[in-house]
C-alpha positions in Angstrom: -4.4 8.8 100.5 -0.9 9.1 99.0 -0.3 5.4 99.2 -3.7 4.8 97.4 -2.8 7.2 94.6 0.6 5.6 94.2 -1.0 2.2 93.9 -3.5 3.5 91.2 -0.6 5.0 89.2 1.3 1.8 89.4 -1.7 -0.2 88.1 -2.2 2.2 85.3 1.4 2.1 84.2 1.4 -1.7 84.4 -1.8 -1.9 82.3 -0.4 0.5 79.7 2.8 -1.5 79.4 0.7 -4.7 79.0 -1.4 -3.0 76.3 1.6 -1.7 74.4 3.2 -5.2 74.6 0.0 -6.8 73.3 -0.2 -4.2 70.5 3.4 -4.6 69.4 2.9 -8.4 69.4 -0.2 -8.0 67.3 1.5 -5.7 64.8 4.4 -8.0 64.5 2.1 -10.9 63.8 0.3 -8.9 61.1 3.6 -7.9 59.4 4.8 -11.4 59.4 1.5 -12.6 57.9 1.7 -9.9 55.2 5.3 -10.7 54.4 4.3 -14.4 54.1 1.4 -13.6 51.8 3.5 -11.4 49.5 6.2 -14.0 49.4 3.7 -16.7 48.7 2.2 -14.6 45.9 5.6 -14.0 44.3 6.4 -17.6 44.6 3.2 -18.6 43.0 3.8 -16.0 40.2 7.2 -17.3 39.5 5.9 -20.9 39.5 3.2 -19.8 37.0 5.9 -18.2 34.7 7.9 -21.4 34.9 5.0 -23.5 33.7 6.1 -25.6 30.7 3.9 -25.0 27.6 5.7 -27.4 25.2 9.1 -28.7 24.4 11.3 -28.5 21.4 13.7 -31.4 21.5 15.3 -31.0 25.0 14.4 -27.3 25.4 11.3 -26.6 27.5 9.3 -23.6 26.5 7.8 -21.8 29.5 5.5 -18.8 29.8 8.5 -16.7 30.9 10.6 -17.7 27.9 7.7 -17.1 25.5 7.2 -13.6 26.9 10.9 -12.9 26.6 10.8 -14.2 23.0 7.9 -11.9 22.1 9.5 -8.9 23.8 12.7 -9.5 21.7 10.7 -9.8 18.5 9.0 -6.5 19.2 12.3 -4.9 20.1 14.0 -5.9 16.9 11.0 -4.8 14.8 11.2 -1.3 16.3 15.0 -1.3 16.0 14.8 -2.3 12.3 12.5 0.5 11.6 14.6 3.1 13.4 17.9 2.0 11.8 16.4 1.8 8.3 14.9 5.3 8.6 18.2 6.7 10.0 20.1 5.0 7.1 17.7 6.6 4.6 17.8 10.1 6.1 21.5 10.4 7.1 23.3 8.3 4.5 21.2 7.2 1.4 19.6 10.6 0.9 23.0 12.3 0.7 24.3 9.8 -2.0 23.5 10.5 -5.6 21.4 7.4 -6.8 18.0 6.5 -8.1 15.2 6.9 -5.6 14.1 3.3 -6.3 17.5 2.0 -5.3 17.4 4.0 -2.1 14.0 2.6 -1.2 15.2 -1.0 -2.0 18.3 -0.6 0.3 16.2 0.8 3.1 13.7 -2.0 2.9 16.3 -4.7 2.7 18.1 -3.2 5.7 14.8 -3.4 7.6 14.2 -7.0 6.6 17.8 -8.2 7.3 17.7 -6.7 10.9 14.3 -8.4 11.5 15.5 -11.8 10.3 18.7 -11.6 12.4 16.5 -10.5 15.4 14.3 -13.5 14.7 17.2 -16.0 14.8 18.7 -14.2 17.9 15.4 -14.5 19.8 15.3 -18.2 19.2 18.9 -18.7 20.3 18.4 -16.5 23.3 15.6 -18.7 24.8 17.7 -21.8 24.0 16.0 -23.2 20.9 18.2 -24.7 18.2 16.8 -23.8 14.9 17.6 -27.2 13.5 15.0 -28.5 15.9 12.3 -26.4 14.2 12.7 -28.3 10.9 9.7 -30.5 11.7 7.6 -27.4 12.6 8.6 -25.6 9.4 7.8 -28.7 7.4 4.3 -28.7 8.8 4.0 -25.0 8.1 5.0 -25.6 4.5 2.2 -28.1 4.1 -0.2 -25.4 5.5 1.2 -22.9 3.1 0.7 -25.2 0.2 -3.0 -25.6 1.0 -4.2 -22.4 2.6 -1.7 -19.7 2.3 -0.9 -19.8 -1.4 -1.9 -16.2 -2.0 0.1 -14.9 0.9 3.2 -16.8 -0.2 2.7 -15.6 -3.8 2.4 -11.9 -2.6 5.5 -12.4 -0.4 7.7 -13.7 -3.2 6.3 -11.1 -5.6 7.3 -8.4 -3.1 10.9 -9.6 -3.0 10.9 -9.7 -6.8 9.6 -6.1 -7.0 12.3 -4.9 -4.6 15.2 -6.6 -6.5 14.0 -6.5 -10.1 12.4 -3.1 -9.7 9.9 -3.1 -12.6 8.1 -0.4 -10.5 9.6 2.0 -8.0 8.4 4.4 -5.4 7.1 7.5 -7.1 6.4 5.9 -10.5 3.2 6.8 -12.3 1.5 3.4 -13.2 -1.8 1.9 -14.3 -2.7 -1.4 -12.8 -6.2 -3.0 -12.8 -7.5 0.1 -14.6 -6.3 2.3 -11.7 -3.9 5.1 -12.4 -1.8 6.6 -9.6 1.7 7.0 -8.1 3.5 4.2 -6.2 3.6 5.3 -2.5 5.1 2.3 -0.8 6.2 -1.2 -1.6 5.7 -3.6 1.3 6.5 -7.3 1.5 2.9 -8.3 0.9 1.2 -5.4 -0.9 1.9 -2.1 -2.6 0.2 1.2 -1.8 -0.8 3.4 -4.8 -2.1 6.9 -4.4 -4.7 7.5 -7.2 -5.2 10.8 -9.0 -8.0 11.5 -6.6 -5.6 11.2 -3.7 -7.1 7.8 -2.6 -4.8 5.2 -1.2 -5.3 1.8 -2.9 -3.8 -1.4 -1.6 -2.8 -3.7 -4.5 -1.4 -7.3 -3.8 2.1 -7.7 -5.1 1.2 -10.7 -7.2 -0.9 -8.5 -9.5 2.3 -6.7 -10.6 4.0 -10.0 -11.5 1.2 -12.0 -13.0 -0.8 -9.1 -14.7 -0.1 -6.3 -17.1 1.2 -3.0 -15.7 1.6 0.3 -17.5 4.5 2.2 -16.1 4.8 5.8 -17.4 8.0 6.3 -15.5 10.0 3.2 -16.5 13.1 3.9 -18.6 12.5 6.9 -20.9 10.3 9.5 -19.3 9.0 10.8 -22.6 5.6 9.5 -23.6 3.5 10.0 -26.8 0.0 11.4 -26.7 -2.7 10.7 -29.2 -5.6 13.1 -29.7 -8.5 11.7 -31.8 -10.9 14.1 -33.5 -13.4 13.9 -36.3 -14.1 16.6 -38.9 -16.9 17.1 -41.4 -16.6 15.7 -44.9 -17.1 19.2 -46.2 -14.0 20.5 -44.4 -10.8 21.7 -46.1 -8.5 18.8 -45.5 -5.2 20.8 -45.8 -6.5 23.4 -43.4 -7.5 20.7 -40.9 -4.0 19.1 -41.0 -2.3 22.5 -40.7 -4.5 23.6 -37.8 -4.0 20.4 -35.8 -0.3 20.5 -36.1 -0.3 24.2 -35.2 -2.1 23.4 -31.9 0.6 21.0 -30.9 3.5 23.1 -32.0 2.3 26.2 -30.1 1.8 24.2 -26.9 4.8 24.8 -24.6 4.5 21.4 -22.9 4.9 19.5 -26.2 8.4 18.5 -27.3 9.8 19.8 -30.6 11.7 16.6 -31.1 10.1 14.2 -32.0 8.1 16.5 -34.2 4.3 16.5 -33.7 2.4 14.8 -36.6 -1.1 14.6 -37.8 -2.6 11.5 -39.5 -5.7 10.8 -41.5 -6.7 7.8 -39.6 -9.9 6.6 -41.3 -13.2 7.4 -43.1 -15.8 7.4 -40.4 -19.6 7.1 -40.7 -20.1 10.9 -40.5 -16.5 12.3 -40.3 -12.9 12.1 -41.3 -11.1 10.6 -38.4 -7.9 12.5 -37.6 -5.3 11.8 -35.0 -2.7 14.2 -33.6 0.4 12.6 -32.2 2.9 14.5 -30.1 5.5 13.8 -27.3 5.7 15.3 -23.8 8.6 15.1 -21.3 6.5 14.7 -18.1 4.3 11.6 -17.8 2.7 12.9 -14.7 1.0 15.7 -16.5 -0.5 13.8 -19.5 -4.1 14.2 -18.4 -3.8 18.0 -18.1 -1.8 18.3 -21.3 -4.4 16.3 -23.2 -7.1 18.5 -21.9 -5.2 21.7 -23.0 -4.7 20.3 -26.5 -8.4 19.4 -26.9 -9.6 22.8 -25.7 -7.2 24.5 -28.1 -8.4 22.3 -31.0 -12.0 23.4 -30.3 -11.0 27.1 -30.3 -9.0 26.8 -33.5 -11.7 24.8 -35.3 -14.3 27.5 -34.5 -11.9 30.2 -35.6 -11.5 28.5 -39.0 -15.1 27.3 -39.3 -14.1 23.6 -39.2 -17.0 21.5 -38.1 -16.8 18.6 -35.7 -19.9 16.7 -36.8 -22.4 14.8 -34.7 -23.1 11.1 -35.6 -25.7 11.1 -38.3 -28.0 8.4 -39.8 -30.2 8.7 -42.9 -33.5 6.9 -42.5 -35.5 6.1 -45.7 -39.2 5.0 -45.4 -40.6 2.8 -48.1 -44.2 3.4 -49.2 -45.1 -0.2 -49.9 -44.5 -1.6 -46.3 -46.9 -4.4 -45.4 -49.6 -3.6 -42.8 -48.9 -5.4 -39.6 -50.8 -8.6 -39.4 -52.7 -8.1 -42.7 -50.4 -9.5 -45.2 -51.5 -6.8 -47.7 -49.4 -3.9 -49.0 -50.1 -0.5 -47.5 -52.2 1.8 -49.9 -50.8 5.2 -50.2 -53.3 8.1 -49.8 -52.4 9.5 -53.2 -53.2 6.4 -55.2 
C-alpha cells in the first residue's frame, strides 16, 4: 500500500511540474508577443511621424516637424501675451506717460515676440527663410486678389498704433456710432457704445473714413443748444435767460464765456442758439440734457413760449368744381 501511495504522489508531483513548466512557457510566449506588438506599434507610429509631406529646397517637412512647428508657434503666442501683460502691469503702469503710449508699447512688444518666435520656429525645424521667397511671392498674389480687405485692415492697424489718431479710452464717433475705444487689434478695433454694446470696427474705416474724436488734443468741447421762441417774446429777456442757464450750470466752463446768438428767423419762431464749453467730453449727452431741462423751466418761469410749427391755410371761394370746369357758386350769392 505504501509503495502504491508513493508512486501516486510521484506521478502527481511530476504532472504538477509539467503543468507549471507549460504555463511558464505559455506566459513567456504571451509576453514576447505583447512586447513585439508594442514595439511594432511604436515603430509604425514613428514611421508615420517621419512621413514626408513636402520639401522646401533640401529640407524635408515631416509630420513630426510640422507638429513641432505648430507647438512652437502656440508657445510663442502664449509667451508674447504673458510678457506684454507683465510689462504693462509691472513696468509701464508705474511710468508716467500717456495711456495710449502704454498700450502701443504693450502691443508692439506682443507683436515683436510673436514675429521672433515665428522666425525661430522656422529655423528650429531646419527651414531657411530665404527658401520661402517663392511661397511668399505666391501668397502676395493671393493677397492682391482675394485678401485686399484683410491687408488693408492689417496696415491700418499698424498706422493706428504708431500714428495714434485714436487711443484706448478715447470717446469717438465712427459710422454714426458713439462710444469708447476698448481695444485696438491688428485687424479691427473694439468700441464700447454708450449702451455698453461691444462693436467691432475694421481698422480701415478709421483711416479711409471720417472719425470724430472728442478726446484728441484739447479735452474741452463746445456744446450748441438750439431753441426757438415765439415772435411775441421779449428778445432781451430771452437772451438773458439763455445765458443765465449756462452760467449757473456747474459743468459749464466760465472761460470761454457762454454766448447766445440769434441764429435765424424761422417759420414760426426766432431761432436761438446757446454755445458753451465743457471740460469733460464723456459727459456731453448728460450736460446737454441738463441745459435743455433748465431752459424749459426758466422759459415757463418767465412766460417765454416755445411755439409749435404753424401754418396758415386760406381757402378761396371761387375754386373750380372738380371735373365741371365751372366756378363754384357760393351759397350767399
